[in-house]
C-alpha positions as CSV (number, residue, x, y, z in Angstrom):
1,M,25.8,0.8,-0.6
2,T,22.3,-0.4,-1.9
3,I,19.4,-1.0,0.5
4,A,18.5,-4.7,0.9
5,V,14.7,-5.1,0.6
6,L,12.4,-8.0,1.3
7,V,9.0,-7.5,-0.3
8,V,6.1,-9.2,1.6
9,D,2.6,-9.3,0.1
10,D,0.1,-12.0,-0.4
11,Q,-1.2,-11.0,-3.8
12,Q,1.3,-12.4,-6.5
13,V,0.5,-9.5,-9.0
14,V,1.2,-6.9,-6.3
15,R,4.4,-8.7,-5.1
16,E,5.8,-9.0,-8.6
17,G,4.9,-5.5,-9.5
18,L,6.7,-4.2,-6.4
19,V,9.8,-6.3,-7.2
20,A,9.8,-4.9,-10.8
21,L,9.1,-1.2,-9.5
22,L,11.9,-1.5,-6.9
23,G,14.2,-2.8,-9.4
24,L,14.1,0.7,-11.2
25,L,15.7,2.3,-8.1
26,D,19.5,2.3,-8.4
27,D,20.0,2.2,-4.6
28,V,17.7,-0.7,-3.9
29,D,18.4,-4.5,-4.1
30,V,15.4,-6.7,-3.7
31,V,16.9,-9.8,-2.1
32,G,13.7,-11.8,-1.7
33,S,9.9,-11.8,-1.7
34,A,7.3,-13.7,0.5
35,A,3.5,-14.2,0.3
36,N,3.0,-14.3,4.0
37,G,4.4,-13.5,7.4
38,E,5.9,-16.9,8.1
39,Q,7.7,-17.0,4.8
40,A,9.0,-13.5,5.5
41,L,10.3,-14.5,8.9
42,A,12.0,-17.6,7.4
43,L,13.7,-15.6,4.8
44,A,14.8,-12.9,7.3
45,G,16.7,-15.7,9.1
46,E,18.3,-17.1,6.0
47,L,19.4,-13.9,4.1
48,D,22.9,-12.8,4.5
49,R,21.9,-9.1,4.4
50,L,18.5,-7.4,5.1
51,D,17.9,-3.7,5.7
52,V,14.1,-3.2,5.2
53,V,11.0,-5.4,5.1
54,L,8.3,-3.7,2.8
55,M,5.3,-5.3,4.7
56,D,1.7,-5.6,3.7
57,L,-0.8,-5.9,6.5
58,N,-3.8,-8.2,5.5
59,M,-2.2,-11.4,4.8
60,P,-3.1,-15.2,5.6
61,V,-1.1,-17.5,7.8
62,L,0.6,-14.6,9.6
63,N,-0.6,-10.9,9.2
64,G,1.6,-8.0,8.8
65,V,1.2,-6.7,12.3
66,E,2.1,-9.9,14.0
67,T,5.0,-10.3,11.5
68,T,6.2,-6.8,12.3
69,E,6.3,-7.5,15.9
70,R,8.3,-10.6,15.7
71,L,10.6,-9.2,13.1
72,T,11.7,-6.2,15.2
73,R,12.1,-8.5,18.2
74,E,14.1,-11.2,16.5
75,H,15.9,-9.0,13.9
76,P,16.3,-5.5,15.6
77,G,18.6,-4.3,12.8
78,V,15.8,-4.7,10.1
79,A,13.4,-1.9,9.7
80,V,9.9,-2.5,8.7
81,L,8.1,-0.1,6.2
82,V,4.4,-0.9,5.9
83,L,2.7,-0.6,2.3
84,T,-0.9,-1.5,2.5
85,T,-4.3,-0.5,1.2
86,Y,-5.5,0.4,4.6
87,S,-5.1,3.9,6.3
88,D,-7.5,3.7,9.2
89,D,-6.5,4.6,12.7
90,E,-6.5,1.1,14.0
91,S,-4.2,-0.3,11.3
92,I,-1.7,2.6,11.6
93,A,-1.6,2.4,15.3
94,G,-1.3,-1.5,15.3
95,A,1.5,-1.3,12.9
96,L,3.5,1.5,14.7
97,A,2.9,-0.3,18.1
98,A,4.3,-3.5,16.6
99,G,7.5,-1.5,15.6
100,A,7.1,-0.3,12.1
101,K,9.3,2.6,11.2
102,G,7.1,3.7,8.2
103,Y,3.6,3.6,6.8
104,L,2.6,4.0,3.2
105,T,-0.7,3.3,1.3
106,K,-0.5,1.6,-2.1
107,D,-1.3,4.9,-3.7
108,A,2.4,5.6,-3.3
109,G,4.7,5.8,-6.4
110,R,8.2,4.6,-6.9
111,H,9.8,7.9,-5.7
112,E,7.8,8.0,-2.6
113,I,8.6,4.4,-1.7
114,G,12.3,5.0,-2.6
115,A,12.5,7.9,-0.3
116,A,10.6,6.0,2.5
117,L,13.1,3.2,2.2
118,R,15.9,5.5,2.6
119,A,14.4,7.3,5.6
120,V,13.7,4.1,7.6
121,V,17.2,2.9,6.9
122,A,18.5,6.1,8.4
123,G,16.4,5.5,11.5
124,Q,13.7,8.0,10.7
125,L,10.0,7.6,10.9
126,T,8.2,8.1,7.7
127,F,4.6,8.4,6.5
128,G,2.8,9.0,3.4
129,A,1.0,12.2,3.0
130,D,-2.6,10.8,3.8
131,V,-1.1,8.8,6.7
132,S,0.7,11.9,8.1
133,R,-2.7,13.7,8.2
134,Q,-4.2,10.7,10.0
135,V,-1.4,10.7,12.6
136,A,-1.5,14.4,13.0
137,G,-5.2,14.4,13.6
138,A,-5.0,11.6,16.1
139,L,-2.2,13.4,18.0
140,S,-4.3,16.6,18.0
141,G,-7.6,15.0,18.6
142,V,-9.0,16.6,15.4
143,K,-10.0,14.3,12.6
144,P,-8.4,15.2,9.2
145,R,-10.8,16.9,6.7
146,K,-11.7,14.3,4.1
147,E,-11.5,15.2,0.4
148,S,-15.0,16.0,-0.9
149,L,-16.1,13.2,-3.3
150,P,-19.7,12.7,-4.7
151,D,-22.1,10.0,-3.4
152,G,-19.9,9.0,-0.4
153,L,-17.1,7.6,-2.7
154,T,-13.7,6.8,-1.1
155,A,-10.7,8.2,-2.9
156,R,-9.7,4.6,-4.0
157,E,-13.3,4.0,-5.3
158,A,-13.1,7.3,-7.3
159,E,-9.6,6.5,-8.6
160,V,-10.8,3.1,-9.8
161,L,-13.9,4.8,-11.6
162,G,-11.4,7.2,-13.3
163,L,-9.3,4.3,-14.5
164,I,-12.5,2.7,-15.9
165,A,-13.2,5.9,-17.7
166,A,-9.8,5.7,-19.2
167,G,-10.5,2.5,-20.8
168,L,-8.5,0.1,-18.3
169,S,-9.6,-3.5,-17.8
170,N,-9.6,-4.8,-14.2
171,A,-6.2,-6.5,-14.6
172,K,-4.7,-3.1,-15.9
173,I,-6.3,-1.3,-13.1
174,A,-4.9,-3.8,-10.6
175,A,-1.4,-3.5,-12.2
176,E,-1.7,0.3,-12.2
177,L,-2.6,0.6,-8.5
178,F,-0.5,-2.5,-7.4
179,I,-3.5,-4.2,-5.8
180,G,-5.2,-7.6,-6.7
181,E,-8.0,-8.0,-9.1
182,A,-10.2,-9.2,-6.4
183,T,-9.7,-6.0,-4.5
184,V,-10.3,-4.0,-7.8
185,K,-13.7,-5.9,-8.2
186,T,-14.7,-5.0,-4.6
187,H,-14.1,-1.4,-5.2
188,I,-16.0,-1.5,-8.4
189,N,-18.8,-3.2,-6.7
190,N,-18.9,-0.8,-3.8
191,A,-18.6,2.2,-6.2
192,F,-21.4,1.0,-8.5
193,A,-23.7,0.5,-5.5
194,K,-23.0,4.0,-4.2
195,I,-23.4,5.8,-7.5
196,G,-26.3,3.7,-8.9
197,V,-24.8,2.5,-12.0
198,R,-25.0,-1.1,-13.5
199,N,-22.2,-1.4,-15.9
200,R,-18.9,0.1,-17.1
201,V,-20.4,2.4,-19.7
202,E,-22.7,4.1,-17.1
203,A,-19.7,4.2,-14.8
204,L,-17.7,6.0,-17.5
205,R,-20.4,8.6,-18.0
206,Y,-20.6,9.2,-14.3
207,A,-16.8,9.6,-14.1
208,E,-16.8,12.1,-16.9
209,R,-19.6,14.1,-15.5
210,H,-17.8,14.4,-12.0
211,G,-14.3,14.9,-13.5
212,L,-12.9,11.6,-12.1
213,Q,-10.7,10.9,-15.1
214,P,-6.9,10.4,-14.1
215,K,-4.7,13.4,-15.0
216,R,-1.9,11.9,-17.1
């Protein structure tokens, strides 16, 4: 039997991209999509069958943590799998406290998302690799060692610079990473400020010098 999934994300390009991505999985059936928590709750009450809600966290009207808490209370048979840009301790703890059964960041690929959907349907807790390190570090009291990147870049900022170096436009970077164009612009502005460049040509040279080009 296929896994009935509801996709919830406020950014249309991400939502549509996830629906298309999940459509490539033979054992997944996307039964709906919603742009915010209120829409998700309404759909959950209307759908004939729903196994998993793939949930973003930062949304207008009703955010992902509040929506997760209500979903798990009102529809205890439905599992929530968080898929978000954020992997900070507060976001992870909030989602898990609300009842989420899994937590992935938007770096996750199709196969990782598919495996996580199967795990939460089976009643297992599941985390992406980065999130697992965060959780393990929190439980042990030891902060996970961060990947060494130049000039204080975050992993996502370095990834965006690499995609700029590969010649991708903002729209194509957004589609590649399943994030919105506004989020891409924010990462670019932050990265440019950190590395002291003013345009994409300078950013490309920087990415080449520091080996940030994506491995394809």
